C-alpha positions in Angstrom: 146.7 250.0 -3.1 145.1 253.4 -4.7 144.6 256.5 -2.8 141.1 258.4 -2.6 140.1 261.9 -1.6 137.5 263.3 -0.1 136.4 267.0 -0.3 134.0 269.4 1.4 131.5 267.8 3.5 132.1 264.2 2.1 135.2 264.6 4.5 133.4 265.6 7.4 131.4 263.0 6.8 133.5 260.4 6.4 136.3 261.5 9.3 139.0 262.2 6.8 140.8 263.9 4.4 142.7 261.0 2.5 142.6 256.8 2.7 145.3 254.1 1.2 142.7 251.6 0.1 143.9 248.1 -1.2 141.9 247.6 -4.7 139.4 244.3 -4.4 140.5 242.1 -7.7 136.9 242.1 -8.6 136.5 246.0 -8.4 137.2 247.5 -12.0 135.8 251.2 -12.7 134.3 253.7 -10.7 130.6 252.1 -10.0 132.3 249.3 -8.5 134.9 251.1 -6.1 132.0 252.7 -4.8 129.9 250.4 -4.0 132.8 248.5 -2.3 133.9 251.8 -0.6 130.6 252.0 0.9 129.9 249.0 2.0 133.2 250.0 4.4 131.8 251.7 7.0 128.4 253.7 7.8 129.9 256.3 7.7 131.3 255.7 4.3 128.0 254.9 3.6 126.4 257.5 4.9 128.5 260.1 2.8 128.6 257.6 -0.6 124.6 258.0 -0.8 123.0 259.6 -2.7 126.2 259.6 -5.2 123.6 262.3 -7.9 125.1 265.7 -5.8 129.0 264.1 -6.1 131.6 264.3 -8.3 134.2 262.0 -8.7 137.9 261.9 -10.3 140.3 259.2 -11.7 144.2 260.4 -11.3 143.0 264.4 -11.4 140.7 263.7 -14.7 137.1 264.1 -13.8 135.4 260.6 -14.4 132.2 258.6 -15.2 130.5 255.9 -12.6 131.9 253.2 -16.0 135.4 254.9 -15.8 137.9 252.4 -15.2 140.2 252.1 -12.1 143.2 250.3 -10.9 145.5 249.8 -8.6 148.0 253.0 -8.0 144.6 255.6 -9.0 143.9 258.2 -7.1 139.9 258.8 -6.7 138.8 262.0 -5.6 135.5 262.5 -4.3 133.9 266.0 -3.7 130.6 268.1 -4.0 130.2 270.3 -7.9 132.3 273.0 -6.9 130.6 276.5 -7.8 132.9 280.0 -8.0 131.7 282.8 -6.7 
């Protein structure tokens, strides 16, 4: 299982702030995870449709599309953070 956290408008589009998901055996990196997650529902597909406007973290460290992902990880999906 992995925990997936959603923040800001990503949370609003998907309709929840957190999900516990069974990681498929053929998913080994963030790119594969996002492809799989976007097929979960129309809301997920909509929220993840433009990944260039999203940021990702695995276990609270910024992640890239080729970052490995495994059972027990926490994945966070959020828009860029701005200060002010």
